[in-house]
C-alpha positions in Angstrom: 26.1 19.7 -8.3 29.6 18.1 -7.9 27.8 14.7 -9.4 27.6 15.0 -12.9 25.5 13.2 -15.3 26.0 12.1 -18.9 23.1 9.8 -20.2 22.4 9.1 -16.7 26.2 7.6 -16.6 27.7 8.7 -12.9 30.8 10.0 -14.0 32.3 12.0 -10.9 31.4 12.1 -7.4 33.4 15.2 -6.2 36.6 15.8 -4.1 37.0 12.4 -1.7 39.6 14.4 0.3 37.1 15.0 2.8 36.5 11.6 3.4 40.0 10.4 2.9 39.7 9.0 -0.3 37.0 6.9 0.9 34.3 6.2 -1.8 30.7 6.2 -0.8 30.4 2.4 -2.2 33.4 1.6 0.2 32.2 -0.5 3.2 34.5 1.1 5.0 32.4 4.4 4.7 29.7 2.8 6.5 31.7 2.2 9.2 33.5 5.3 9.4 30.3 7.6 8.8 27.0 5.7 9.8 25.1 7.7 12.5 22.5 5.8 14.6 21.3 8.8 16.8 17.2 9.7 16.7 17.8 13.6 15.9 18.0 13.9 12.3 16.5 17.0 10.9 14.9 19.7 12.7 14.2 19.5 16.4 11.8 22.0 17.3 11.2 23.6 21.1 10.0 27.6 21.9 13.3 28.0 23.1 15.6 26.5 20.5 15.7 24.7 17.1 18.1 22.2 16.6 19.4 21.0 12.9 21.5 17.5 12.0 22.1 16.8 8.9 24.1 13.5 7.4 26.5 15.1 4.8 29.8 13.2 5.4 31.2 14.3 2.1 30.4 17.9 2.3 33.5 20.1 3.3 30.7 22.7 4.5 27.4 23.0 5.5 25.0 26.0 6.0 21.3 26.1 7.0 19.6 28.6 5.0 16.3 30.3 6.2 13.6 31.9 4.2 10.9 34.0 4.7 8.4 32.1 2.3 8.2 29.2 0.3 9.4 30.8 -2.9 11.1 33.9 -2.1 14.1 34.1 -4.4 16.9 35.3 -1.6 17.4 33.8 1.8 16.4 35.6 5.0 19.4 34.3 6.9 22.3 31.6 6.3 24.3 30.0 9.3 27.1 28.0 9.5 26.8 24.3 10.9 29.4 22.7 12.6 31.2 19.2 11.9 29.9 16.6 14.5 29.9 12.9 14.8 29.7 10.3 12.1 29.2 12.7 9.2 26.8 15.0 10.4 26.7 18.7 10.8 24.9 20.4 13.7 23.1 23.7 14.4 21.6 25.2 17.3 19.3 28.1 16.8 17.9 29.9 19.9 14.7 31.4 20.1 11.2 30.5 18.7 11.2 29.3 15.1 8.2 27.6 14.6 7.1 28.4 11.0 10.0 29.0 9.1 11.3 27.6 5.7 14.9 26.3 5.5 16.6 24.2 3.4 20.1 22.9 4.2 23.6 23.8 1.9 26.5 21.6 1.5 29.6 22.0 -0.6 30.5 18.7 -2.3 34.2 19.5 -4.2 33.5 23.0 -6.1 30.1 23.2 -6.0 27.5 24.2 -3.6 24.2 22.0 -3.4 21.1 23.4 -1.7 18.3 20.7 -0.5 15.4 20.3 1.7 15.4 18.4 4.3 15.2 14.6 4.1 13.9 14.1 7.4 11.4 17.3 7.1 8.3 16.6 8.8 6.6 19.5 7.0 7.4 21.4 3.7 5.9 24.7 2.0 4.5 24.8 -1.4 5.4 22.2 -3.7 7.8 20.4 -1.3 10.9 22.5 -2.1 11.7 23.8 0.9 11.5 22.3 4.7 9.5 24.0 7.7 10.2 24.2 11.5 7.1 22.8 13.0 5.9 22.2 15.9 4.1 18.8 15.8 1.9 19.1 19.2 0.2 22.2 17.2 -1.0 20.1 14.3 -2.7 18.0 16.5 -6.6 17.8 15.8 -8.9 17.8 19.0 -9.2 14.9 21.2 -6.0 13.7 19.1 -4.4 12.1 22.3 -7.4 9.9 23.0 -7.5 8.0 19.3 -8.0 4.3 20.0 -7.1 1.9 17.3 -10.3 -0.3 16.4 -9.5 -3.6 17.9 -7.5 -6.4 15.6 -5.8 -9.4 16.5 -4.0 -11.2 12.9 -3.6 -10.0 10.0 -5.7 -12.6 8.3 -8.5 -11.1 10.4 -8.1 -8.1 8.0 -10.4 -7.0 5.0 -8.5 -4.3 3.0 -10.1 -1.7 0.8 -7.9 0.0 -1.2 -8.7 3.8 -2.1 -7.2 7.2 -3.6 -8.2 10.1 -1.9 -9.6 12.4 -4.9 -11.3 8.9 -5.9 -13.5 8.8 -3.1 -15.0 12.1 -3.1 -14.7 14.0 -6.8 -17.8 12.3 -8.3 -20.2 15.4 -8.6 -22.9 12.9 -7.2 -20.7 11.9 -4.0 -22.4 14.3 -1.5 -18.9 15.4 -0.1 -18.1 19.0 0.3 -14.4 18.7 0.7 -14.0 17.0 -2.9 -10.3 15.5 -3.0 -9.1 16.6 0.2 -8.2 14.4 3.3 -11.0 16.1 5.1 -13.3 14.4 2.5 -12.5 11.1 4.2 -13.7 12.4 7.4 -17.1 13.8 6.0 -20.1 11.3 7.5 -23.8 11.4 6.7 -23.3 11.6 3.1 -25.6 10.6 0.5 -25.4 9.9 -3.0 -28.2 9.6 -5.7 -31.3 7.8 -4.3 -30.0 8.3 -1.3 -27.5 6.0 -0.8 -24.4 6.0 1.5 -21.3 7.4 -0.2 -18.0 8.0 1.5 -16.7 6.9 4.5 -20.4 5.6 5.7 -20.4 3.7 2.5 -17.3 2.0 3.5 -18.0 1.2 7.2 -21.5 0.0 6.2 -19.2 -2.5 3.8 -17.6 -4.2 7.0 -14.2 -3.9 5.5 -11.3 -3.6 8.5 -8.5 -1.7 6.9 -8.7 1.4 4.2 -5.5 1.4 2.2 -4.7 5.0 1.0 -2.6 5.2 -2.4 0.6 7.0 -1.2 -0.7 10.3 0.8 3.1 11.0 1.5 4.3 14.7 -0.7 5.2 13.5 -4.0 6.5 15.2 -7.2 5.3 18.2 -8.5 5.5 17.4 -12.0 2.8 15.2 -11.3 0.6 17.8 -9.2 1.6 21.0 -9.1 0.7 23.0 -5.7 0.0 26.3 -7.2 -2.2 25.2 -9.5 -5.0 23.1 -7.8 -7.8 25.1 -9.8 -6.7 23.2 -12.8 -7.7 19.4 -13.7 -4.7 17.2 -12.0 -4.0 13.7 -11.1 -1.7 11.5 -10.0 -1.3 8.1 -7.8 1.5 9.3 -6.5 4.2 6.6 -7.0 6.6 9.5 -7.2 8.1 10.5 -3.5 9.8 13.7 -3.2 9.3 14.0 0.7 8.7 10.6 2.3 7.9 12.4 6.0 5.4 15.0 4.7 1.6 14.7 3.6 0.8 15.4 -0.2 -0.3 19.3 -0.1 -2.8 19.0 -2.9 -5.1 17.0 -0.6 -5.1 20.0 2.5 -7.5 22.6 1.9 -4.7 25.0 1.6 -0.8 23.8 1.0 0.4 27.2 1.9 0.1 26.9 5.1 2.4 23.6 6.5 0.9 22.7 9.4 -2.8 22.2 7.7 -2.0 19.1 5.7 -0.7 17.5 9.0 -3.6 18.6 10.9 -5.9 16.9 8.2 -4.7 13.9 7.5 -4.5 13.4 11.3 -8.3 14.4 11.5 -8.9 11.8 8.6 -7.2 8.7 10.3 -8.9 9.7 14.0 -12.8 10.0 11.3 -12.0 6.2 10.2 -10.6 5.1 13.9 -14.1 6.6 14.8 -15.7 4.3 12.6 -13.7 1.1 13.3 -11.8 1.4 10.2 -7.8 1.3 10.8 -5.6 3.1 7.9 -3.0 1.4 5.9 -0.7 3.8 4.2 0.7 2.9 0.9 4.6 3.6 0.8 7.3 4.0 -1.9 10.9 3.4 -0.2 11.7 1.6 -3.6 12.6 4.2 -5.9 12.4 8.2 -6.1 10.7 10.6 -8.2 14.6 11.7 -10.0 17.7 10.3 -9.1 19.4 13.4 -10.2 16.8 16.4 -8.5 16.6 14.5 -5.1 17.5 15.9 -2.0 19.3 12.6 -0.9 21.6 13.0 -4.0 22.1 16.9 -3.4 23.3 15.5 -0.3 25.1 12.7 -0.4 26.0 12.0 -4.7 26.0 8.4 -5.7 25.3 6.7 -1.7 21.4 6.6 -1.7 20.9 4.6 -4.8 22.0 1.7 -6.9 24.7 1.7 -9.8 25.5 -0.9 -12.1 29.3 -1.7 -12.9 29.4 0.4 -16.1 28.5 3.5 -13.7 24.9 3.6 -14.9 21.7 3.6 -12.6 20.0 0.4 -11.6 16.6 0.3 -13.1 14.4 -2.4 -11.4 11.7 0.0 -10.7 11.7 0.9 -14.4 11.5 4.5 -12.8 14.9 5.5 -13.5 16.2 4.5 -10.6 16.4 2.4 -7.5 17.1 3.0 -3.3 19.6 1.2 -2.2 17.8 0.1 1.0 21.0 -2.7 2.1 23.1 0.7 2.5 22.8 1.4 6.3 21.9 5.0 6.3 19.2 4.7 3.6 18.0 1.4 5.7 18.1 3.8 8.7 16.2 6.6 6.9 13.4 4.1 5.4 13.0 2.5 9.1 12.8 6.0 10.7 10.0 7.0 8.4 8.2 3.9 9.1 8.3 4.4 12.4 7.4 8.2 12.3 4.1 7.8 10.3 3.1 5.1 12.6 3.7 6.9 16.1 2.9 10.3 14.8 -0.2 9.5 12.5 -1.3 6.3 14.2 -0.8 4.5 11.0 -2.1 0.7 11.2 -0.3 -0.9 8.3 2.2 -0.3 5.2 1.9 -1.4 2.2 5.4 -1.4 0.2 5.5 -0.7 -3.3 8.0 -2.9 -5.5 9.0 -4.6 -2.3 10.9 -7.0 -4.8 13.5 -4.3 -5.2 14.0 -4.0 -1.2 16.2 -5.9 0.6 15.3 -8.6 2.9 17.4 -7.2 6.2 15.3 -4.2 6.0 12.0 -5.7 5.9 12.9 -7.9 9.0 14.3 -5.0 10.6 11.0 -2.7 9.8 9.0 -6.1 10.9 10.8 -6.1 14.3 10.5 -2.0 15.3 6.8 -2.4 14.2 6.3 -5.1 16.6 7.9 -3.2 19.2 5.6 -0.7 18.9 2.6 -2.3 18.0 2.5 -5.7 16.7 -1.1 -5.5 15.0 0.4 -3.0 12.4 0.2 -4.8 9.1 2.8 -5.1 6.6 2.5 -6.0 3.3 4.0 -5.4 -0.1 4.8 -6.7 -4.0 7.0 -9.2 -3.7 7.6 -9.2 -7.5 10.6 -10.8 -8.8 12.7 -8.0 -10.1 16.1 -7.1 -12.5 18.1 -5.1 -10.0 21.7 -5.0 -9.6 20.8 -6.4 -5.5 21.9 -10.0 -5.3 18.9 -12.4 -5.6 19.3 -13.9 -1.9 19.0 -10.6 -0.3 16.2 -9.3 -2.4 12.4 -9.2 -0.7 10.7 -11.1 -3.3 8.0 -14.0 -3.0 10.7 -16.7 -3.7 12.4 -15.5 -0.5 9.2 -15.3 1.6 10.6 -17.6 4.4 13.2 -15.4 5.2 10.8 -12.6 6.3 7.9 -13.8 8.2 5.2 -11.6 9.1 4.8 -9.4 6.0 2.3 -10.5 3.1 2.8 -10.6 -0.4 0.3 -10.0 -3.2 -0.5 -13.1 -4.3 -0.6 -12.6 -8.3 -0.9 -16.5 -9.5 -4.2 -16.4 -7.3 -5.2 -13.1 -9.3 -4.2 -14.4 -12.7 -6.2 -17.8 -12.2 -9.3 -16.5 -11.1 -9.5 -13.8 -14.1 -7.4 -14.5 -16.5 -3.5 -13.2 -16.9 -3.3 -9.1 -16.7 -1.4 -9.3 -19.5 -3.2 -11.3 -22.0 -6.6 -9.1 -21.7 -8.6 -11.6 -23.8 -7.8 -14.4 -21.8 -10.5 -16.0 -19.6 -9.9 -17.1 -15.9 -11.7 -19.8 -14.0 -14.6 -17.3 -13.3 -14.8 -16.9 -17.3 -15.0 -20.4 -18.5 -10.8 -21.0 -18.9 -9.9 -24.5 -18.3 -7.1 -26.1 -16.0 -7.2 -23.2 -13.3 -8.2 -25.7 -10.5 -4.8 -26.6 -9.3 -4.1 -22.8 -9.2 -7.5 -22.2 -7.0 -6.8 -24.9 -4.7 -3.1 -23.4 -4.3 -5.0 -20.0 -3.6 -7.5 -21.1 -1.2 -4.9 -22.5 1.5 -3.5 -19.3 1.5 -0.2 -20.2 -1.0 1.2 -22.3 2.1 3.5 -25.8 1.5 -0.4 -27.6 1.9 1.1 -31.4 0.5 3.2 -32.9 -2.2 1.1 -31.7 -4.9 0.6 -27.8 -3.3 4.2 -26.1 -2.7 4.3 -22.4 -2.6 5.9 -19.1 -1.2 4.3 -18.6 2.1 5.2 -20.2 5.3 1.8 -18.9 7.1 -1.6 -17.8 5.6 -0.7 -14.5 6.5 1.9 -14.1 3.7 -0.8 -14.4 0.8 -2.5 -11.0 0.1 -5.5 -12.3 -2.1 -6.9 -10.2 -4.7 -8.2 -9.9 -8.1 -8.5 -5.8 -8.5 -6.0 -3.6 -7.4 -5.3 0.2 -8.8 -3.3 -1.5 -11.2 -4.4 -3.1 -14.2 -8.0 -3.2 -15.6 -10.5 -3.1 -13.0 -11.8 -6.9 -12.6 -15.0 -5.7 -14.6 -13.3 -4.4 -17.5 -10.9 -7.2 -17.6 -14.1 -9.6 -17.6 -15.5 -7.4 -20.3 -12.6 -7.8 -22.4 -12.6 -11.5 -22.2 -16.4 -12.2 -22.3 -17.5 -9.3 -24.2 -19.9 -12.4 -25.9 -21.5 -13.1 -22.6 -24.6 -11.5 -21.2 -24.6 -8.7 -18.8 -26.0 -11.3 -15.9 -23.1 -13.9 -17.0 -20.5 -11.4 -16.0 -22.1 -10.0 -13.4 -22.5 -13.3 -12.1 -18.7 -14.1 -12.9 -17.6 -10.9 -10.9 -19.6 -12.0 -7.7 -18.0 -15.1 -7.7 -14.3 -13.9 -8.0 -15.1 -11.7 -5.0 -16.4 -14.7 -3.5 -13.4 -16.6 -3.7 -11.2 -14.0 -2.1 -13.1 -13.2 0.6 -13.3 -17.1 1.3 -9.7 -18.0 0.9 -7.0 -18.3 3.7 -4.7 -15.5 3.9 -5.5 -11.5 3.8 -8.2 -10.4 1.5 -8.2 -7.3 -0.5 -10.5 -5.5 -2.1 -10.4 -2.0 -4.6 -12.3 0.9 -4.1 -15.5 0.2 -6.1 -15.1 -3.6 -6.7 -18.3 -4.0 -4.7 -20.6 -2.1 -7.2 -18.0 -3.4 -10.4 -16.4 -0.5 -11.0 -15.0 0.2 -14.1 -12.3 2.7 -16.1 -14.4 2.3 -19.0 -11.4 0.1 -20.4 -8.0 1.9 -19.4 -6.0 -0.3 -17.9 -3.1 2.2 -16.7 -5.1 5.4 -15.4 -2.2 6.7 -13.0 -2.6 10.2 -14.4 -5.8 10.0 -16.0 -8.4 12.3 -15.7 -10.5 12.2 -12.4 -13.5 11.4 -14.6 -11.7 8.5 -15.3 -10.5 7.4 -11.7 -13.5 8.7 -9.6 -15.9 6.7 -7.6 -18.8 6.6 -9.8 -21.6 6.9 -7.1 -24.5 6.4 -10.2 -22.9 3.5 -10.6 -23.2 2.6 -7.1 -26.5 3.8 -6.9 -27.9 1.5 -9.5 -25.9 -1.5 -8.2 -26.9 -2.0 -4.7 -27.6 -5.5 -5.0 -24.0 -6.1 -6.0 -23.1 -3.7 -2.8 -25.4 -5.5 -0.6 -23.1 -9.3 -1.7 -20.3 -7.3 -1.0 -21.3 -6.7 2.5 -22.5 -10.2 2.8 -19.6 -12.2 1.5 -17.5 -9.5 4.0 -19.9 -10.4 7.3 -19.8 -14.5 6.2 -15.8 -14.3 6.5 -15.7 -12.2 9.7 -18.6 -14.8 11.3 -17.0 -18.0 10.3 -13.2 -17.9 11.8 -12.8 -21.1 10.0 -12.3 -18.7 6.7 -9.4 -16.9 9.0 -6.8 -19.9 10.3 -4.0 -18.5 11.5 -1.3 -20.7 11.0 -0.6 -23.2 7.8 -0.6 -26.1 10.6 -4.3 -25.3 11.1 -4.9 -25.3 7.7 -3.5 -29.0 6.6 -5.2 -30.2 9.6 -8.8 -28.7 9.1 -9.1 -28.0 5.3 -9.8 -30.8 3.0 -10.4 -30.7 -0.9 -13.7 -32.5 -1.8 -14.1 -34.2 -5.3 -15.7 -31.7 -8.1 -16.3 -31.9 -11.5 -14.1 -29.7 -14.4 -14.5 -26.1 -13.4 -15.3 -26.4 -9.9 -13.2 -26.4 -6.8 -15.1 -27.6 -3.5 -13.3 -28.2 0.1 -14.4 -28.5 3.2 -13.4 -27.1 6.3 -13.7 -29.6 9.7 -14.5 -29.9 13.0 -14.7 -26.3 14.0 -11.8 -25.3 12.2 -10.0 -22.3 14.1 -13.1 -22.3 17.0 -15.6 -21.7 14.3 -19.6 -22.2 15.4 -20.0 -24.6 12.8 -18.7 -28.1 13.2 -17.9 -28.0 9.5 -18.2 -26.1 6.6 -18.2 -27.1 3.0 -17.5 -24.5 0.3 -18.0 -24.7 -3.8 -16.6 -22.4 -6.1 -18.7 -23.0 -9.2 -16.7 -21.8 -12.4 -19.6 -23.1 -15.2 -23.3 -22.1 -15.8 -24.1 -25.9 -16.3 -26.3 -27.5 -13.7 -23.8 -30.0 -11.6 -25.3 -33.1 -9.0 -22.9 -33.2 -6.3 -22.2 -36.1 -3.7 -21.7 -34.2 0.1 -19.1 -35.2 2.4 -20.9 -38.0 4.9 -20.4 -35.4 8.0 -23.9 -34.6 9.0 -26.8 -33.0 7.9 -25.7 -30.1 5.5 -28.1 -26.2 5.6 -27.8 -23.7 3.1 -25.3 -21.0 4.8 -24.6 -19.1 1.8 -25.5 -18.8 -1.9 -29.0 -20.6 -1.8 -30.2 -18.8 -5.1 -27.7 -21.3 -6.6 -29.0 -24.5 -5.1 -31.7 -26.5 -7.1 -31.6 -29.4 -4.5 -30.3 -30.5 -1.2 -31.5 -34.0 -0.2 -29.0 -36.2 2.3 -25.7 -36.0 0.7 -27.0 -34.8 -3.2 -26.6 -31.5 -4.0 -27.9 -30.2 -7.0 -26.4 -26.6 -7.7 -27.1 -24.3 -11.1 -25.5 -21.2 -12.0 -22.0 -19.6 -11.7 -21.0 -18.7 -8.0 -20.4 -19.8 -4.9 -22.4 -22.1 -2.2 -21.2 -22.6 1.5 -22.7 -24.9 3.5 -22.5 -25.9 7.4 -22.9 -28.3 10.1 
């Protein structure tokens, strides 16, 4: 390869003669070579296949055909012709459905071979692309697939799930364990006849299932030739962005099968009233040197420091240069492809704070043209990168890219205690001084009054959560920080945390298994831990059906009261008012049919203490218990006596 590395420092990008001496980092490079067409990759028809690759620094380019995914020798090599804006083109007559191919480009004196970055299908382990007739991958009735009704982002209740976690437990009752098709199975039962799998999720009442990465990820994480051996990975190491992961298919050696089976899973979820969010990782690649981008156009797609080393805010060795026009184009094209071809209903952007604002705005704009109900959320962390701060898509810049939600880490830590200090207690576990941060989360991280100033301009920009695939589960965090408490008390803390999330303004987000107090036995980072650590334990679910029922009731409460789902910051400031409450408690009202709510007024109390308290209720009328009656010791007129740790909701 013409790019050489020495301790991950780039020292050479090959012969610049091809570009007239203009570096890939020069703005003139994009002016000369930006290609805006929609035909990059392989376009199939029965009569011909067209191949177009962007490789402006190459002096020659070829398409290399193979008979199989692992043949050492090519079956055919055909030269490409230099075409417009740095692209190379080849048109091959005949029906080439199912043929394996790569691109080979000459950079300087070296020939680099790479899979097509725009590949829609690949062979085993993703080293070779495959010509595919996408129509042939559609499951039955795919043309009739309909998205469940949905209006605003704040109406979502998101359920984050790893494909393998759902079905791998020996008592899941699911036949296709660890597979896309396992998501599609219905009628599955577990211990004591409980609902499992898709039936369990649908019965909870959530609106969206968010899938951890389902694109084709690195062989170093999961080798598709060794699926009979124990392997597990979350998948945050992208290899082929536009192709499903082969290990989740029933047979990864059949290129179109993984496509069909993922579509079938999406279809099955839609049929059960569930939308699908895809976790995407456009902020880094799995290996900067081996990735297809680097082989085809060395240096262009990644960020570098002034000393030539790679910028590494991702802590994965590299960052994608989303601000460069052809990298931005690839990201936007990829998102739109998944939305259109696979009927995806949302996207969660990993380490979004490393991406640039213009790219995120372009994604949102283009998705709005396609379907404005598609959700976009991301990790808006502030991270160390060479990208100027004012261009970064992080929380502090949220006002610059509306319509995109940010995971609210301040709210998470206020509720349960810092994820970095395992023993630290939060609001639910007796920690002191969190009431102000709880109020900030309740209003959806908007600027509420002089005392509450936050990152969101609208509530849909706050994704409220206490647990996700990262870090300890909520249960494990509670055990670490409140080990001396009773099991019953810890369960109350857990329930209160979920109750807070599901009655706050913004977008509620749940981790799969949170409804039965999922544990990973104290393991904090299980990205490649054994499946036994990561699977959904259906025996635990069976033993905690009361907790599952509580989560189901919480979700139903949110869905039946629009006041918990106010669309705008203006509505929140108009209808939500904080009420007096003692230490370790927060109370507020949602007044005057907020958001068109059937209740005229709603009173909510989050009680983070076991101590019995007496409250004076707002004099708005006769209050009745709507939720959490088990905590109410007495309700007489404006006097409310509450015992135990939990949430109480009253209505008029």
